[in-house]
C-alpha positions, -999 to +999 in steps of 0.1 A: -679-841-488-694-831-521-710-793-535-745-813-524-737-824-493-719-786-488-745-772-489-778-791-470-757-786-448-756-747-450-792-747-451-794-768-421-768-745-402-789-714-419-815-720-392-793-727-359-778-704-334-743-702-324-736-723-293-698-708-290-687-677-287-647-674-296-630-642-283-596-620-282-579-645-269-588-674-298-584-709-309-577-716-269-570-758-257-600-744-242-622-735-267-612-764-293-620-791-262-656-772-263-654-771-297-655-808-300-677-818-268-703-796-293-690-817-327-698-849-305-728-836-295-743-822-327-732-825-354-730-799-369-720-762-344-723-726-354-695-708-339-701-671-331-662-644-335-670-612-312-654-580-325-622-576-300-608-613-318-582-599-341-572-632-358-580-644-387-610-659-398-607-685-423-570-692-398-591-699-375-621-723-389-585-745-404-576-743-376-606-756-356-611-780-377-576-796-381-577-799-342-615-815-342-612-841-370-640-818-387-648-798-419-657-759-424-694-761-439-692-717-446-680-692-428-705-664-434-690-631-418-678-634-379-690-668-382-685-702-388-706-738-394-684-771-382-696-803-398-682-833-383-697-874-388-716-885-355-704-925-341-744-921-328-774-935-360-796-917-335-785-884-343-768-886-373-774-858-403-789-884-432-763-867-457-777-865-497 
């Protein structure tokens, strides 16, 4: 992913609300499955990490990206933005 594409995805993610939350149990198989389903439906998702989560956010983002075969767009504070190119042409985000 180029820096121009990453910047474009960041601009799209700014207006999004988080659709998933990660709690104190961290990245569980259930969380991974939910993230995978959300990426299949939307391509670009924002995840909120709750205050009671003691795990490192960067490591969690990398783990989720590896398990779902997606890419980490950005990590800001307690929010993670992930992108995975979709298969459906109608809902596809066109990158510059």
